[in-house]
C-alpha positions, 0 to 999 in steps of 0.5 A: 641135203648133207653128204657125209664123209666116209670113215673106217675103223683103223684105216692106215698104211705106208705110202708105196711111192713118192708123190709131189705137192700137186700129185693127184694119185696116191698108191698105198703098200700092197693089200692096205687099200682094203682097209680104206672106204670102197666108195664115197669121199673121205679125208686122209692124213699124210704127215702134216697134210690133209687130203680129200679122196674122191674114190679108191681102186684096190690100193690106189686112192684118187685125189679130188681135183681141189683135194691137196692141202684140204682143211686149211693145211698145206700141200707138200711132197711126200716120200715113200714109206710115210704113214697114210691114215684115216681119222675122224676129224671136227668136220665129221661132227660139224656135218652131223650137227648141221644136219640134225639142226636142219631136220629139227627145223623142217619137222612140224609139231603134231597136235593130235593122233591121225595127223598127216604130214604132206610135202608142200614144197621142196624140203617142206612139210605141212600138217593136215589134222584128222578130219571129222567124222564122215569125211573123206580125204581128197586132193584139190590142186595138189593140196589134201583136204577133208571133204563132206560129200552128200553121200560118202559112198558114191555121190560127190556132187556136193563138191560142186565145182571141185576137181579131184585128181587121182592119178588117171581119174577126175571127179568133178561136179558129180561126173566121173572120167577114168583113163590115160587122158580124162575128159568129162566132155566130148564134141559130137557132130559139132555139139558138146556133149558132157559125160557123167561116167566116161573112160578115155585111153590112147593106143590101148588095145582091148579097152573094156568097160566090164561088170563080172559077176561070179556066184553059184546061183542063176543071177547075172550081171545086168546093164539097165537103162531107164527113163522117167518123166518128172523129176527125182522126187516125183517121177511121172509116167513116160509117153508114147515115142519118148526114148527110153535109151540110146547107144550111139557109135561115133568115129573121129572125122578129122574135126570131131566125133562123127556119128556113124550108128544109133540103136534107140529103144522107144515107147511104142503105144500108151504106157501104163501100170506094168505096161511098157510097149516098146520098139527098138530102132536101128540106124546107120550113116550113109557114105558122106553123112554123119546123120544116121538113118533108120534102117530096121525096126522091131515094134511091140508086136514083134514085126520087123520093118526093113528099110524101104518099107518091107515088113516081115512077120509070121503071116504075109497079109498085104505088102507093097513092093517099094517103088524102085525095087526090081526084085522081091523074094519070099525067104522064109522056110514057110510062108502062108499065102492062102487066099492072098492076092498079088496085084502088080504091073509085073504078075497078077493072081490068087493063091488058093487053099490048096496052093494053086496060083491062078493067074489071068494072063502070062507073058513070058517075053518076046522070044516065047510068043507062040503062033498056031498053024493048022495042018490038014495035010503034009506040011512042007517047008514054009519059012515061018521063023517064029516060035510055032505050034503046028496043029495036025487037024486031020489024020486020015493018012500018014502025015509028014511035017518037014521044018524049013532050013529057014526055020532052023536057021532062025534059032541059035544055041543062045536063042533057040526057035521053038516048034511043037507038033501036036496031033489034034485029029486024034488018029496018029495010033493008025496013021503016024505023023513023021517030023524031020528037018529039011537039012539037019537031024533031030536028036541025032536021027533023020526023023522022029514019029508021033504014033499015039493019039493026041500026042505031041512033040516039042522041039528046040532048033539051034540053028543047025539041028533040032532037039526034043524037050 
């Protein structure tokens, strides 16, 4: 591109200081510098010498390093007081003529309205004539061209094998990818997957794929994943267990994308006209795996099946606690158990309509196995050292029951010993039963009395004292 020298109208002034034939600084009389160009190169005339100036600062002109004796003139010394002037020279006109000639050579000839000129190289332009009706302008390999797609609005699959670059998006063989780094494939669990539509970015916070709808009605944005058998021209009904749609979640594991979770919608039965039974299945990958395992399923009847075979529904009918499960809790606020039977090695029984649980036997643990000892008279120390029922069978006279130190000491605060003293004779209203410890107190007192027929006292012994419970 031609660089034009600067000119100014009536630019002249007197030389303020003498310069030698090699000097590169020219000082004008005060205030005359403003008549000369403030920027860019220009040529001055001083006596018979032309000098190329690079720049001006106030009244000082800086000479180009090769600017003395410019244009076939001779460098000479000049004394103060000579006139410095800026005149239009033949070089100014030659530069303009050269630039016009270059421009004319580069401008192509238009052949019709709507033609486009695009840069086909450095300093070069090429004509692209207007396209035919229903064509669109695209770019392939940096060259624009008019193309006829199968459907001008959305379907670009007619351009098989073509890749169109629009900054940060590509359309290739009917596939669309957008983002800062565009790809139409990805490797997941070692297998290459091809995208029809994808979005890619690098270190972009909060990237969204969004569909926003604003309207004063009940309509809402919708995302539909649909599946049919057959083909586009002749679709056929899907079958039981067909996958209607799948959403996958994957993360980079250092080699490729590894699957972490899946959500599937599957046909759950035999479909027909206006009939599509469906289940939704949730999968997650365990630690050390990239193969998601089924964790939960909601079937077409609404029953929820959790990992391990636990089925959650509105009514508990039959349920088998999975092997290896130590704890099983009914967490529902209301659970129907009428006429249901529990049968396991831990507990057995039947719930009746009134809510009663009838059980054939109960084992409460090794420390709660009760023994019964009949007492027909006063009961004096006898080291039983086990949980006991002391049954006073006759109460023809007042009775005394003294629990031995060995029995008291056999209990502890963490594992107390249990004693139940019962009036089985039914006479304690007249003849009381007085209970005490050989050493120690009961509820802080020396003894405690049963004085009503058929009553009982239940004690626990903590190794030192006894307490009624």
